[in-house]
N, C-alpha and C positions, 0 to 999 in steps of 0.2 A: 504494500500499500504506500509505503514511503517512497518507493521507486516511481509510482505513478505521479506523486506530487512534484517530484523533481523534474520529471519530463514535461509537465505542463508549464513549468516556469520558463519564461523566455530568457535566453542568454542576452546580455547587453550587446547590441550591435554598434559597430563603429559608424558614427554619424558625421557626415561631411559638414563643414561650416557653411553658413548661408552665403549666397552669392555676393551680398554687400560686404561681408567680412573679407572674402577672397579678393574683391576689387580694391578695398582699402589696403590690404597687405601687399598686393601686386603693385599698386601705385606708389606705396611707400618705398618698396624695394627699388622701383624705377627712379624715384626722386633721389634716394640715397646714392644710387650708382652714378647718376648725373652729377650730384654734388661732389662725390669723391673724385670723379674725373676732373671736374673743374678745379678743385683744390689742388690736385696733383699737378695739373698743367700750368696753373697760374702761380702757385705759391711754392711748391716743393721742387719741381723740375726746373733746373736752371740751365737754359740753353747757353752754350759758351758765346760770349759777346764777340762780335766781329770787330777786331781792332787792327791797328797797323802791325803790331808785333806778331800776332797770330797769322796774319796774312803774309807777312814776310817769311815766317817760318814755313808756311805751306808752300810758298814759291820756291824756297831753298830746297825743300824736299822734292818738289817737282823737277827742279833743275838737276838733281842727282840721278833721276831716272834716265836711262838711255833714250836718246832721241831717235825716233824712227824717221828714216828719210822720206820726205814727201815731195811731190812734184806739184804743189799747189802754187799757181802763179800769184804774184803780189802786184796790186795796182796801187801806185803811190800818188798822193796828191801833193801839190805844192804847199809850202808853208803859208798859213793865213792868220790874220789877226782879227779876232772877233770880240765885239763888245758883249760883256756879260751883264746880268741883272745888277742894278745899282743897290748898294747897301748903305744905308744912312747918308744918302746924298752924294756918295763918292762914286765916280765912274771907274769901272775896272774893265780889263780886257784880258783875253787869253790868246796866246800865240801857239798854234797847234800845227802839226804835220800829221797827216793821216795816211795809213797804209792798210789796204783791204786784202785779206787772203781769200782767194776765190777757189771754188770747187775744181774747176778745170779751165782750159783755155777759152771755151765758149762763154763761160760765165764771166771770165775776165774781160772779154770783148763787150759783153752786155753791160758790165759795170763801167767800162770806158765810155760807152754810148750814153749812159745815164749820169755822167760825171757832174753835170750842172745841177741835176736834181739831188744828188747825194750831197754836194756842197751846200745846197740850200737847206737840206735837212740838218746837216751838221751845224750850220749857223743858227738856225731856229732853235735847235736843242740846246746849244751852249748859251744862247741869248736868254733862255728861260731860267737858267741856273744862277745861283749866287756864289760869290767867292768862297764863302764858308763851306758850302756844299762841295765845291770842286776841290777844296784843299784836303778832303778826307779820302781815304781808300774806298770807303763805302760809296761816296758820291761818284768817284771815278768809275767804279764797277757798275753802278746803276746807269751812268751815262753810257758806258760801253754796251750793256745789254739792251738799253733802249735804242741805241743807234743800230745795233745788229738787227733788231726786230724791224726797225723802219727801213733799213737798207734792203732787207730780204723781202719787204712788201713792194719796194720799187722794182726790184729785179725778180727773177724766178725764185721761188721758195728754195732756200738752201744754197743759193749761189754764193753768198758771202759766208765763209765758215768762221772767220775771225777778223778782228780789226786791231790795229796797233797804233799807238801814239808815239812815234819816234821823238817828237818834240811836244812838250806840254808845259808851257810857261804861263803862270798867272801873275798879273800885276794889278 
């Protein structure tokens, strides 16, 4: 008889939490994950600053690597003096010489044909920059990447592979 009473009693079943509780817990986990990611990226992780010393070290390391012979033609531009943006009422100028490394001979002839447009882009780009910006490595690298992008839009994409400033004097 005692066995019959035990079998009629129900065993406790595992009950799932209500959907509202699941939603609150899920959203809380999502918010905590986003907050942890933001704290890590903004406060904890320190990206190494780009400064002149580290850039010089990187260039020295690159110069130690063996140079592969390349047959990329160079198109050189004459030295030019360009007015740059005024800072505190003082006029400044830059004297630059530009050399463009091209993908092949066909690209070099295309760059030669677009010489006037390339010079115009260089003058416009330098004219927008201030002396303080061009005095830093970061400013020069930004100028270089911007000019590469603009020169490749003027010519066929990828025609200009690199650009060099054999002369870059600011005054």
